[in-house]
FIVOLUM-118367 format. One line per 4 residues: number of its first residue (from 1); their letters; for each residue x, y, z of C-alpha. Coordinates in Angstrom, 2 decimals. Example, Ala and Ser with C-alpha at 12.3 -4.5 7.8 and 13.67 -1.06 7.14 Angstrom:
2
1 = as = 12.30/-4.50/7.80; 13.67/-1.06/7.14
//
This chain:
70
1 = mtpa = 0.00/0.00/0.00; 1.40/3.37/-0.95; 1.57/6.18/1.61; -1.21/8.03/-0.26
5 = eylg = -3.49/4.96/-0.14; -2.72/4.45/3.53; -3.54/8.08/4.35; -6.74/7.90/2.28
9 = nlll = -7.91/4.79/4.14; -7.04/6.33/7.50; -8.99/9.50/6.75; -11.96/7.48/5.52
13 = livg = -12.04/5.51/8.79; -11.74/8.65/10.93; -14.47/10.57/9.10; -16.76/7.54/8.69
17 = gndt = -16.37/6.49/12.30; -17.17/9.97/13.54; -20.22/10.33/11.29; -21.75/6.95/12.11
21 = trnt = -21.11/7.24/15.85; -22.59/10.74/16.02; -25.72/9.79/14.06; -26.30/6.60/16.04
25 = mtag = -25.97/8.42/19.37; -28.37/11.13/18.24; -30.92/8.51/17.17; -30.61/6.84/20.59
29 = vyam = -31.23/10.10/22.45; -34.20/10.87/20.19; -35.68/7.40/20.73; -35.31/7.58/24.52
33 = drwp = -37.01/11.00/24.53; -39.82/9.83/22.25; -40.45/6.56/24.13; -39.59/7.18/27.82
37 = eqlr = -40.98/3.79/28.86; -38.20/2.17/26.81; -35.64/4.27/28.68; -37.05/2.98/31.98
41 = imts = -36.82/-0.60/30.72; -33.24/-0.08/29.55; -32.09/1.51/32.81; -33.75/-1.21/34.89
45 = dper = -31.14/-3.77/33.73; -28.37/-1.87/31.90; -25.89/-4.75/31.61; -28.36/-6.79/29.59
49 = mipa = -30.41/-4.09/27.89; -27.79/-1.60/26.64; -26.14/-4.05/24.18; -29.59/-4.96/22.87
53 = avse = -30.53/-1.28/22.62; -27.40/-0.47/20.60; -28.20/-3.21/18.08; -31.81/-2.08/17.85
57 = iirw = -30.91/1.60/17.41; -28.50/0.74/14.57; -31.22/-1.39/12.95; -33.91/1.26/13.48
61 = qtpl = -31.96/4.33/12.34; -29.21/3.97/9.77; -26.03/5.59/11.08; -25.27/7.09/7.66
65 = ahmr = -26.81/10.50/7.03; -27.19/10.11/3.27; -28.30/6.51/3.02; -31.86/5.23/2.98
69 = rt = -32.90/1.72/3.85; -34.69/-0.12/1.07
//
């Protein structure tokens, strides 16, 4: 891999990771505000429910801003 390819891949990972993390976290906050009963369920048993919530939030709201699910 050339230095230019390496730098390009590194920048893609940094920008993509930031974008997807930010959008997923925003969707989680929105969901917990919209459905407070789900927040109560999640906080009742966080060790078990938070991993499930993360998977569900990623499934429910795509982490990419310019991509639609089909």
